[in-house]
N, C-alpha and C positions, 0 to 999 in steps of 0.2 A: 255945217257938219254936226252930227249927233254922236256923242260919246256914250257908250253903253256902260252903266255903272255895275261893277262886279262886286256884289256884297260879300261873296265868299273870299275874294282876294283881299278886301279890306279887313275882313275878320282875321285872315292869316297874318297880315302885316301887324295888326294890333297885338295878336298873340305873340309874335316874334319880339315886339317891343316890350311886352310884359316879361318875357323870359329874360331879355337883356337887362331890364331893370332889376329883376330878382338876382341875376348873376352879379350885377354890380353891387347889390346889397351884401351878398355873400362875401365878395372881395373886401368890402369895407370892414366887415366884421373880422376878417383875417388880420387887419392892421389896427384894430381898436384898442390894443393894449391890455385886453383881458388875459388872464392867466388860468392855468389849471382847468378844473371842471367848468368854471364859468365860461371860458373860451369854447370848450367843447360843446357845451349845451347851446350856446348861441349859434355855433356853426350848424349843429344838427337841426335847430329850428329853421335856419335859413335854407338848408337842404330840403326840408319838407315843403317849404314855400316854392322852391325851384322846380322840384320834380315830384310826381306821385309815387311815393315809396311807402312801404308798410313797416319797415324797421331799419334803423341805421346803427352802424358800428363805426366809431372813430377812435383812433389810437394815436398818441404821439410815440415817436420812436427815437432810439439812439442811432445816429447815422454811422457810428463806428461798428456796432454789432448788429444793427437792424432789428433789435428786439424792442418790444413794447416798453414804454416808460410810464404810460398812463392810458386808461381805457374809459370810454363812455359808450354804453350799449343800452339799447331799448329792449323791452319785451317784444317777442318771446325769446330774444337772444340771451338775456341774462340767465334764464333758467337752465340753459345748456352750455354755459360758458366753459365749463371744464371739458366738455366734449369737443368744443371748437379748438381749445388749446391743445388737446391731445391730437387732434387731426393736424393742426398747424405744425406741431413740432415732432410728431411721432409717426405720421403716415405719409405715404406717397399720394399725391392728389394734384389736381389742376389748380392753376391760379394761386399758388402759395404767395403770400405777401412778399417774402424775401426774393422769390423768383421774379415777381413783377418789379421789385426795386432794382434788381441787377440786370434785368433783361432789356431788350430794345423797346418793348411795348410795356408801358407802365399801367395801362388801364385795359381791362378785359372783362367780359361777361362769361358766366357759366355756360349759357346756351351757345355762345360763339365757339368756345374751345372744345365743347363736347358735340358740336354740330347738332344740338337739340336733343341729344341722348343724355339727359341729366343723370340718369341712374348710373352712368359710367363714372360718376364722382362719388367717392365714399362719403364726402362731406354732405352731399345732397341726400344720398340714399339713407345714411344712418342718422343724420342730425336734422337736416332742413325739412325733408319730406314729412317726417313724423310730426312736426309742429306746424305744418301747413304752409311752408314757404316754397316758392318756385325759383325763378331766375335770380341771380345775384350779380351785382356789378362791383368789382374790386378795383381799387386804385392805390398804387404806391405814390405817396406825395413827395415827389423828387424835385429838388431845387439844385441850382449849380453847386451848392455846398453840401449836398447829400440828401438822403431820404430822411425826412423828419416826421413821417406819420403814414397812417394807412386809413383808407375809407372803404367801407363795404355797405352797399345799399341792397336791400332785399325787397322783393315783391311777393305777395301771397301767391299760392299755387294757381297757375293759369297756363294755358298753352302759349300765351304771349309774354315775351320777355322784354328786356331793355332794347331800345332801337339804336341803330348806328348813330343817329343824331344825338341821342342822349349820351352815348359813349364819348363822342367828340366833345360835347359840352363839358363833361367832367374832366376830360383830358386837358381842355383849355384852362380849367380852373385849378388843376392839380398843383402846379407850382405855387400859386398864391396860397392854397391851403397848406402846402408844406412850409411856406414862410410863416404863415400864421401859427402853425404848430411850433416852429422854432422860436418865434417871439414869445409864445405862451410859456415856454420853458425857461426863458431868460430871467435872471434875478432882477427885481425892481431896484430902484435906487436906494430905497429904504432897507432892502435886504443886504446890500453891500456885496463885495466881491467874495466873501467867504461862503456864500451859498453854494451848495454842491448839487449835482444832478442826482436823480433818484437811482438807487441801486436795485436792479431787477434780477431775480433768480427764478427760472422756470424748471419745475420738477416733473418727472414722469409720475404716473400713479403709484409706482413702488418707491417713490421718494429719491430715486437716483437723478442726477443732474441732467437736464435737457439742454439748458442754455443759461448764460450768465453775462451781464454787462460788465464792462471794465470797472465801473464805479462800485458795483457789488463786490467784485474781486478785491478792490482796494479796502472797502469797509470790512469785509470778512477777514482780510489779512490781519486786522487788528484784534480779532477774537482768537485767542490762543488755541482753543480746541474745536474750532468750527468744522474741521475736516474729520474729526473723530466719529 
């Protein structure tokens, strides 16, 4: 009996193994003990190794308020950060992070929710398209103890967006990423139990309050005239 060797099939198997190895590497980084920006930078590097993406946004979050407590973003996202914040907290749009955190589906792409009509999203139309970005994949990093972060992956403008297989891959990794965000916020032994969580206040462009974490409320309560 002669067996026909299928080179394409072998290539596909090896590619799948490479993806699995890179996914395992990303999971290891989630439990590496790194904190703050060091943790976020390592995760972003691992994401680039895992998937072809052109820009990454990663944020830790307060599971009580679902607000950002720390942010790591790459260019060209940094230059339009204020616009992204205004969209997130002041406009109606698709795939808002808090909606993903509280909804049944925690991972979604722009193309899937707009059915390929990207201009239906104000975020795409007013922010992403002008800086040459196309589809985005957003994930709320939800764990059994709550949502501890958010991930957003961007690709350059192209008719082709993220595939269903890529969405499933990020969905499988989301809880580990959430645990990594949680651990990155935990005080180290040397810091002791007196360490407090970051206080976060988000303001509208006119400086009125958009959102605030409970820790920020506690800290501001100690300032006699903060509400003046």
